[in-house]
MINUKOL-828135 format. One record per residue (C-alpha): residue number from 1; y, x, z. Coordinates in nm, 4 decimals. Layout:
N
 num        y        x        z
 NUM        Y        X        Z
...
! end
This chain:
381
 num        y        x        z
   1  -3.7934  -1.7846   6.6703
   2  -3.4973  -1.9570   6.8297
   3  -3.5347  -2.1215   7.1686
   4  -3.6995  -2.4618   7.1070
   5  -3.4335  -2.6204   7.3259
   6  -3.1932  -2.6055   7.0312
   7  -3.4235  -2.7061   6.7459
   8  -3.2240  -3.0251   6.6910
   9  -2.8993  -2.8452   6.6029
  10  -2.9677  -2.4808   6.5187
  11  -2.9749  -2.3200   6.1712
  12  -3.3003  -2.2068   6.0163
  13  -3.4463  -1.8646   6.0886
  14  -3.6026  -1.6337   5.8299
  15  -3.9550  -1.7710   5.8678
  16  -3.8303  -2.1209   5.7811
  17  -3.6319  -2.0201   5.4741
  18  -3.9088  -2.0311   5.2047
  19  -4.0102  -2.3870   5.2991
  20  -3.6467  -2.4943   5.2915
  21  -3.6001  -2.3470   4.9445
  22  -3.9072  -2.5406   4.8279
  23  -3.7632  -2.8646   4.9654
  24  -3.4324  -2.7933   4.7918
  25  -3.5825  -2.7381   4.4462
  26  -3.8096  -3.0417   4.4905
  27  -3.5155  -3.2681   4.5730
  28  -3.4160  -3.5034   4.2853
  29  -3.0513  -3.4042   4.3290
  30  -3.1252  -3.0328   4.2796
  31  -3.0903  -3.0438   3.9012
  32  -2.7483  -3.2096   3.9249
  33  -2.6256  -2.9503   4.1751
  34  -2.7678  -2.6592   3.9756
  35  -2.5983  -2.7748   3.6543
  36  -2.2697  -2.8218   3.8399
  37  -2.2760  -2.4759   4.0018
  38  -2.4223  -2.2824   3.7088
  39  -2.3486  -2.4816   3.3906
  40  -2.4198  -2.1771   3.1772
  41  -2.7668  -2.1107   3.3194
  42  -3.0970  -2.2959   3.2743
  43  -3.1873  -2.4877   3.5910
  44  -3.5183  -2.3041   3.6009
  45  -3.3397  -1.9727   3.6595
  46  -3.1856  -2.0963   3.9841
  47  -3.5130  -2.2617   4.0822
  48  -3.7011  -1.9327   4.0481
  49  -3.4264  -1.7462   4.2335
  50  -3.4400  -1.9820   4.5319
  51  -3.8187  -1.9721   4.5501
  52  -3.8129  -1.5910   4.5547
  53  -3.5930  -1.5699   4.8655
  54  -3.7505  -1.4655   5.1953
  55  -3.4634  -1.4480   5.4448
  56  -3.1363  -1.6115   5.5450
  57  -2.9537  -1.2917   5.4515
  58  -3.1000  -1.3042   5.1000
  59  -2.9910  -1.6672   5.0583
  60  -2.6380  -1.5862   5.1711
  61  -2.5966  -1.2589   4.9824
  62  -2.7723  -1.3599   4.6593
  63  -2.6758  -1.7264   4.6291
  64  -2.3926  -1.8380   4.8575
  65  -2.1898  -1.5216   4.8002
  66  -2.2031  -1.5760   4.4254
  67  -2.1051  -1.9430   4.4576
  68  -1.8076  -1.8503   4.6766
  69  -1.7003  -1.5778   4.4334
  70  -1.7004  -1.8337   4.1527
  71  -1.4759  -2.0625   4.3576
  72  -1.2388  -1.7728   4.4279
  73  -1.2300  -1.6656   4.0633
  74  -1.1735  -2.0156   3.9258
  75  -0.9369  -2.1695   4.1812
  76  -0.7639  -1.8913   4.3766
  77  -0.5031  -1.6651   4.2174
  78  -0.4979  -1.4087   4.4989
  79  -0.7443  -1.3766   4.7856
  80  -0.6418  -1.1540   5.0748
  81  -0.7060  -1.0820   5.4390
  82  -0.5846  -0.8673   5.7251
  83  -0.6768  -0.7716   6.0805
  84  -1.0342  -0.6595   6.0182
  85  -0.9663  -0.3668   6.2495
  86  -0.9803  -0.6218   6.5322
  87  -1.3496  -0.6855   6.4651
  88  -1.6162  -0.4570   6.6108
  89  -1.9217  -0.4987   6.3803
  90  -2.1522  -0.4488   6.6785
  91  -2.0129  -0.7398   6.8794
  92  -2.0483  -1.1162   6.8553
  93  -1.7323  -1.3270   6.8449
  94  -1.6417  -1.6903   6.8789
  95  -1.4151  -1.7252   6.5769
  96  -1.1822  -2.0136   6.6638
  97  -0.9948  -2.1076   6.3477
  98  -0.7416  -2.3471   6.2078
  99  -0.9092  -2.5967   5.9771
 100  -0.7550  -2.6982   5.6437
 101  -1.0539  -2.7498   5.4109
 102  -1.3859  -2.9136   5.5029
 103  -1.6114  -2.6461   5.3517
 104  -1.4042  -2.3560   5.2226
 105  -1.2421  -2.2358   5.5473
 106  -1.5738  -2.1105   5.6820
 107  -1.7497  -2.0520   5.3485
 108  -1.4964  -1.8071   5.2041
 109  -1.4774  -1.6307   5.5405
 110  -1.8414  -1.5287   5.5023
 111  -1.7619  -1.3434   5.1795
 112  -1.5043  -1.1349   5.3647
 113  -1.7690  -1.0435   5.6195
 114  -2.0316  -0.9574   5.3569
 115  -1.7901  -0.7397   5.1605
 116  -1.6928  -0.5428   5.4723
 117  -2.0273  -0.4826   5.6416
 118  -1.9738  -0.7451   5.9130
 119  -2.2494  -0.9875   6.0095
 120  -2.1896  -1.3378   5.8816
 121  -2.1232  -1.5999   6.1458
 122  -2.2965  -1.9213   6.2280
 123  -2.0870  -2.2203   6.1179
 124  -2.0278  -2.5468   6.2997
 125  -2.1184  -2.8359   6.0689
 126  -2.0193  -3.1921   6.1503
 127  -2.3091  -3.4368   6.1533
 128  -2.0997  -3.6648   5.9307
 129  -2.1209  -3.4045   5.6529
 130  -2.4998  -3.4021   5.6530
 131  -2.4887  -3.6818   5.4011
 132  -2.8330  -3.6255   5.2465
 133  -3.1452  -3.4132   5.2805
 134  -3.0379  -3.1436   5.0385
 135  -2.7066  -3.0905   5.2202
 136  -2.8997  -3.0469   5.5441
 137  -3.1303  -2.7907   5.3836
 138  -2.8485  -2.5911   5.2255
 139  -2.6452  -2.6025   5.5450
 140  -2.9213  -2.4943   5.7822
 141  -3.0209  -2.2152   5.5405
 142  -2.6585  -2.0980   5.5429
 143  -2.6343  -2.0494   5.9226
 144  -2.4805  -2.3908   5.9841
 145  -2.5495  -2.5711   6.3108
 146  -2.4991  -2.9401   6.3711
 147  -2.2092  -3.0744   6.5752
 148  -2.2314  -3.4405   6.6717
 149  -1.9156  -3.6431   6.6210
 150  -1.7411  -3.7995   6.9224
 151  -1.9187  -4.1131   7.0408
 152  -1.7970  -4.4261   7.2161
 153  -2.0967  -4.3775   7.4445
 154  -1.9400  -4.1466   7.7052
 155  -2.2724  -4.0336   7.8497
 156  -2.4075  -3.9407   7.5070
 157  -2.0867  -3.7602   7.4180
 158  -2.1084  -3.5588   7.7410
 159  -2.4730  -3.4675   7.6762
 160  -2.3979  -3.3663   7.3170
 161  -2.1004  -3.1545   7.4277
 162  -2.3001  -2.9791   7.7003
 163  -2.5845  -2.9112   7.4556
 164  -2.3451  -2.7683   7.1990
 165  -2.1762  -2.5528   7.4622
 166  -2.5099  -2.4142   7.5760
 167  -2.6069  -2.3366   7.2177
 168  -2.2831  -2.1539   7.1407
 169  -2.3037  -1.9443   7.4587
 170  -2.6708  -1.8720   7.3919
 171  -2.5913  -1.7542   7.0387
 172  -2.3070  -1.5282   7.1503
 173  -2.4423  -1.3779   7.4714
 174  -2.8185  -1.3742   7.4113
 175  -2.8563  -1.3612   7.0326
 176  -2.5451  -1.1483   6.9687
 177  -2.4695  -1.3877   6.6838
 178  -2.1087  -1.4762   6.6023
 179  -1.9995  -1.8384   6.5682
 180  -1.7207  -2.0023   6.3646
 181  -1.5737  -2.3249   6.4955
 182  -1.2559  -2.5172   6.4156
 183  -0.9857  -2.5387   6.6811
 184  -1.0086  -2.9177   6.6772
 185  -1.2366  -3.2008   6.5735
 186  -1.1858  -3.2394   6.1988
 187  -0.9290  -3.0900   5.9665
 188  -0.5603  -3.0536   6.0420
 189  -0.4127  -3.3358   5.8361
 190  -0.0383  -3.2931   5.9084
 191  -0.0133  -2.9146   5.8854
 192   0.0270  -2.8762   6.2633
 193  -0.2426  -2.6306   6.3762
 194  -0.3139  -2.7041   6.7424
 195  -0.6222  -2.6407   6.9535
 196  -0.7750  -2.9437   7.1207
 197  -0.8041  -2.8834   7.4946
 198  -1.1321  -3.0753   7.4755
 199  -1.2751  -2.7880   7.2693
 200  -1.1923  -2.5476   7.5528
 201  -1.3513  -2.7847   7.8011
 202  -1.6649  -2.7927   7.5860
 203  -1.6767  -2.4122   7.5671
 204  -1.6688  -2.3896   7.9468
 205  -1.9368  -2.6511   8.0171
 206  -2.2146  -2.3923   7.9884
 207  -2.0342  -2.1231   8.1877
 208  -1.9889  -2.0412   8.5523
 209  -1.7389  -2.2091   8.7826
 210  -1.5230  -1.9001   8.7478
 211  -1.2650  -2.0250   8.4969
 212  -1.1691  -1.6845   8.3632
 213  -1.5211  -1.5485   8.3310
 214  -1.6566  -1.8660   8.1700
 215  -1.4102  -1.8401   7.8817
 216  -1.3696  -1.4608   7.8578
 217  -1.7379  -1.3896   7.7989
 218  -1.7259  -1.5939   7.4782
 219  -1.5155  -1.3212   7.3157
 220  -1.2765  -1.5572   7.1362
 221  -1.1132  -1.4185   6.8223
 222  -0.8573  -1.6497   6.6535
 223  -0.8704  -1.6740   6.2735
 224  -0.5912  -1.8134   6.0559
 225  -0.6393  -1.9301   5.6984
 226  -0.3281  -2.0008   5.4889
 227  -0.3457  -2.1834   5.1545
 228  -0.0541  -2.1724   4.9126
 229  -0.1529  -2.5180   4.7860
 230  -0.2900  -2.7312   5.0687
 231  -0.6403  -2.8591   4.9869
 232  -0.6468  -3.2387   4.9483
 233  -0.2771  -3.2644   5.0373
 234  -0.2173  -3.6090   4.8863
 235  -0.5402  -3.7462   5.0347
 236  -0.4350  -3.6191   5.3775
 237  -0.0892  -3.7715   5.3375
 238  -0.2364  -4.1095   5.2429
 239  -0.4683  -4.1012   5.5439
 240  -0.1757  -4.0278   5.7776
 241   0.0207  -4.3101   5.6165
 242  -0.2663  -4.5560   5.6640
 243  -0.3336  -4.4409   6.0210
 244   0.0240  -4.5231   6.1182
 245  -0.0537  -4.8845   6.0351
 246  -0.3771  -4.9257   6.2253
 247  -0.7268  -4.7815   6.2757
 248  -0.8421  -4.5756   5.9781
 249  -1.1965  -4.6156   5.8468
 250  -1.3249  -4.3573   5.6030
 251  -1.4838  -4.4721   5.2801
 252  -1.8560  -4.4114   5.2286
 253  -1.8044  -4.1088   5.0025
 254  -1.4662  -3.9941   5.1303
 255  -1.5916  -3.6717   5.2921
 256  -1.7921  -3.5836   4.9826
 257  -1.4861  -3.6449   4.7667
 258  -1.2805  -3.4181   4.9934
 259  -1.5430  -3.1445   4.9637
 260  -1.5442  -3.1626   4.5834
 261  -1.1646  -3.1856   4.5599
 262  -1.1234  -2.8849   4.7864
 263  -1.3721  -2.6813   4.5844
 264  -1.2351  -2.7738   4.2412
 265  -0.8579  -2.7845   4.2954
 266  -0.6245  -2.4895   4.2472
 267  -0.5382  -2.3272   4.5776
 268  -0.3059  -2.0561   4.4528
 269  -0.2953  -1.7684   4.6987
 270  -0.5168  -1.7721   5.0080
 271  -0.4937  -1.5402   5.3071
 272  -0.7114  -1.4912   5.6154
 273  -0.5789  -1.3151   5.9245
 274  -0.7959  -1.1974   6.2130
 275  -0.6086  -1.1730   6.5419
 276  -0.7012  -0.9428   6.8282
 277  -0.9780  -1.0978   7.0401
 278  -0.8921  -1.2158   7.3876
 279  -0.9937  -1.0016   7.6837
 280  -1.0566  -1.1113   8.0411
 281  -0.7137  -0.9760   8.1325
 282  -0.5499  -1.2230   7.8938
 283  -0.6716  -1.5103   8.1104
 284  -0.6316  -1.3643   8.4602
 285  -0.2880  -1.5181   8.5148
 286  -0.4462  -1.8619   8.4659
 287  -0.7150  -1.8187   8.7319
 288  -0.5512  -2.0396   8.9961
 289  -0.4793  -2.3335   8.7653
 290  -0.6626  -2.6626   8.7801
 291  -0.9405  -2.7073   8.5259
 292  -0.7247  -2.9346   8.3094
 293  -0.4250  -2.7026   8.3139
 294  -0.6480  -2.4028   8.2463
 295  -0.7834  -2.5717   7.9332
 296  -0.4309  -2.6535   7.8172
 297  -0.3074  -2.2986   7.8665
 298  -0.6054  -2.1373   7.6940
 299  -0.5503  -2.3736   7.3997
 300  -0.1833  -2.2702   7.3935
 301  -0.2770  -1.9007   7.3877
 302  -0.5035  -1.9626   7.0877
 303  -0.2322  -2.1677   6.9158
 304   0.0171  -1.8849   6.9597
 305  -0.2111  -1.6402   6.7786
 306  -0.3153  -1.8778   6.5015
 307   0.0360  -2.0004   6.4263
 308   0.1998  -1.6577   6.4542
 309  -0.0526  -1.5192   6.2062
 310  -0.0025  -1.7983   5.9529
 311   0.0963  -1.6516   5.6157
 312   0.3908  -1.8595   5.4967
 313   0.4208  -1.9157   5.1222
 314   0.7269  -2.0219   4.9203
 315   0.5907  -2.3778   4.9216
 316   0.6183  -2.3942   5.3000
 317   0.9822  -2.2875   5.2965
 318   1.0685  -2.5152   5.0043
 319   0.9189  -2.8177   5.1800
 320   1.1075  -2.7323   5.4984
 321   1.4386  -2.7148   5.3128
 322   1.3674  -3.0359   5.1224
 323   1.2967  -3.2213   5.4454
 324   1.6037  -3.0869   5.6218
 325   1.8277  -3.1234   5.3177
 326   1.9400  -2.7628   5.3538
 327   1.8959  -2.4230   5.1935
 328   1.8138  -2.2450   5.5209
 329   1.5193  -2.0598   5.3687
 330   1.6453  -2.0331   5.0092
 331   1.6012  -1.6566   5.0192
 332   1.2244  -1.7071   5.0529
 333   1.1714  -1.8695   4.7120
 334   1.2999  -1.8769   4.3574
 335   1.4341  -2.1672   4.1519
 336   1.1167  -2.1541   3.9421
 337   0.8958  -2.1757   4.2514
 338   1.0930  -2.4730   4.3781
 339   1.0673  -2.6493   4.0445
 340   0.6911  -2.5977   4.0380
 341   0.6571  -2.7358   4.3896
 342   0.8729  -3.0405   4.3140
 343   0.6641  -3.1101   4.0049
 344   0.3493  -3.0945   4.2200
 345   0.4899  -3.3400   4.4738
 346   0.5980  -3.5762   4.1958
 347   0.2519  -3.5638   4.0401
 348   0.0944  -3.6384   4.3795
 349   0.3170  -3.9419   4.4184
 350   0.1925  -4.0830   4.0889
 351  -0.1539  -4.1288   4.2417
 352  -0.0542  -4.3259   4.5514
 353  -0.1258  -4.7012   4.5839
 354   0.1527  -4.9263   4.4591
 355   0.2085  -5.0854   4.7999
 356   0.2818  -4.7514   4.9736
 357   0.6389  -4.6696   5.0712
 358   0.7123  -4.3723   4.8459
 359   0.9835  -4.2272   5.0686
 360   0.7623  -4.2290   5.3757
 361   0.4696  -4.0868   5.1817
 362   0.6875  -3.8067   5.0410
 363   0.8099  -3.7215   5.3909
 364   0.4512  -3.6982   5.5159
 365   0.3479  -3.4873   5.2167
 366   0.6365  -3.2450   5.2606
 367   0.5594  -3.2235   5.6316
 368   0.2079  -3.1006   5.5599
 369   0.3677  -2.7897   5.4079
 370   0.6797  -2.7643   5.6239
 371   0.5126  -2.7878   5.9645
 372   0.3630  -2.4401   5.9295
 373   0.7184  -2.3035   5.9279
 374   0.8054  -2.4967   6.2435
 375   0.4921  -2.3736   6.4190
 376   0.5513  -2.0118   6.3265
 377   0.9099  -2.0306   6.4514
 378   0.7949  -2.1965   6.7760
 379   0.5300  -1.9359   6.8581
 380   0.7249  -1.6320   6.7361
 381   1.0054  -1.6728   6.9878
! end
């Protein structure tokens, strides 16, 4: 059993799985979810399957794996990955990743691990996404641990951050259990993948005063996911547009809508790249920096690996050329690919509110795709 200190945020362990499956099938929403996931199967088949499971591994390999494969088959034209040689199956890693889709970034990653004999990772799961009891049960049965959202109460935010830091370090160094976490709080909306220095500060809260040792022992391995068609691109563009005009308040079901849109929409080609994990030597030159500067530089090192490993698609180059009004990257795409992208942008624009400035919205939308090119150029110099 896991240390009781972390009962409030940790995933379930094997002994808790059967009771969780019972709560899932007893939930009134279960039938709706079952019919959505498996429209061709009687609900009772999935009910019996869940009640037969005895371990977290069985739930992931017999249920979640199949669900993820269905998403890949239906919405992804080509699913690839590289850099697995950088992962030692016997070690635990802190997978720090760019974040483009609420659920799929981490979910599809687990299929790569299962297909290659690598232990699945625990997954950070924002408290805002635990929208009902059944989501909590599915999440905790799928190695997801709760991350509290930033609070206006500074003392509470500090306590939550310290608790999370202790849990992550405990999982990595004592449980030998890998952890996936996004490089920033929430998804990248504008296509600029950058690590929040506050995340680095949180990582270090549970470590020693030795800056280098406190971060090196977490065994950070950057992961980059690249979508040909950005999940929820028009929704992200509209949020950026609204944010420019004042504080943005999410609608009651906005996160749920983003989850469903990300799952259902066509993503084209998707690629994951696993960079070489950082060693203690990678941080030694930063040892004499102040705490703040150390956090900034570690974040920059992670950014360099994530952005350099980003797999650029024709869409990224097309958007860059459209924004700059040039044909700088014309060799990277065909006329047909450009036409398809333009048609997509035009269709997105048809769904925007009438009072939005179409030119500004288009610029934001193109930037979501084009900024990956800028970042790769910046960190490849």
